[in-house]
Legacy VTK file of the C-alpha trace (Angstrom):
# vtk DataFile Version 3.0
C-alpha trace
ASCII
DATASET POLYDATA
POINTS 81 float
48.960 -68.074 -37.578
45.967 -67.337 -40.001
43.743 -67.728 -36.908
45.738 -65.218 -35.007
45.685 -62.580 -37.844
41.652 -63.105 -37.926
41.759 -62.492 -34.618
43.407 -59.607 -34.378
41.431 -58.157 -37.350
37.941 -58.749 -35.704
39.064 -57.474 -32.546
40.178 -53.760 -33.477
38.801 -51.479 -31.196
38.914 -47.651 -32.181
40.714 -45.456 -29.580
37.404 -43.829 -28.711
35.740 -47.049 -28.007
39.065 -47.534 -25.845
38.512 -44.853 -23.964
34.898 -45.042 -23.118
35.803 -48.770 -21.965
38.154 -47.744 -19.717
36.763 -44.480 -18.488
34.356 -46.015 -15.961
36.184 -47.267 -12.818
34.269 -50.999 -12.966
35.107 -51.547 -16.401
38.808 -50.311 -16.058
38.762 -52.754 -13.009
37.075 -55.421 -14.896
39.572 -55.263 -17.908
42.680 -55.322 -15.308
41.210 -58.471 -13.890
40.940 -59.989 -17.487
44.708 -59.504 -17.926
45.071 -62.321 -15.752
42.792 -64.987 -17.338
39.088 -65.505 -18.070
36.455 -64.863 -15.541
32.790 -65.457 -15.328
30.014 -62.899 -14.003
30.375 -64.752 -10.467
34.198 -63.701 -10.092
33.398 -60.127 -10.893
30.829 -59.912 -8.077
32.912 -61.381 -5.626
36.304 -59.600 -6.607
34.771 -56.045 -7.042
31.762 -56.569 -4.600
29.219 -55.810 -7.427
25.598 -57.285 -7.942
25.219 -59.775 -11.044
23.036 -56.927 -13.063
25.848 -54.423 -12.730
28.677 -56.865 -13.696
26.539 -58.308 -16.777
25.547 -54.681 -17.781
29.182 -53.455 -17.981
30.571 -56.791 -19.581
28.030 -56.447 -22.192
29.225 -52.814 -22.824
32.771 -54.284 -23.091
31.671 -56.899 -25.302
29.752 -54.549 -27.821
33.027 -52.375 -28.147
35.130 -55.405 -28.991
37.284 -55.275 -25.645
36.013 -58.813 -24.493
35.356 -62.181 -25.892
32.824 -64.306 -24.581
32.176 -68.402 -24.620
29.575 -70.560 -22.845
30.702 -72.946 -20.458
27.406 -74.670 -19.435
25.231 -72.215 -18.165
27.864 -69.521 -17.397
29.205 -67.269 -19.627
33.161 -66.587 -19.241
34.937 -63.476 -20.571
38.111 -63.135 -21.781
40.121 -60.267 -23.530
LINES 1 82
81 0 1 2 3 4 5 6 7 8 9 10 11 12 13 14 15 16 17 18 19 20 21 22 23 24 25 26 27 28 29 30 31 32 33 34 35 36 37 38 39 40 41 42 43 44 45 46 47 48 49 50 51 52 53 54 55 56 57 58 59 60 61 62 63 64 65 66 67 68 69 70 71 72 73 74 75 76 77 78 79 80
């Protein structure tokens, strides 16, 4: 339980950041896809028809604002909410 409470405290997103994250259609679709579970950049490329650069840039935006978490799995970075 303490771990969940710490995670909630660390992942607070302000209303302004939430709006900024969801205002862009690509980021909105990324967050929607992440509701189903963790994905890597390759998944976003295939599902959204975007380049690796675009996917990484938008995921970085979401990460900086606390919307997504990232973990390494070998050479891949796996993103989750």
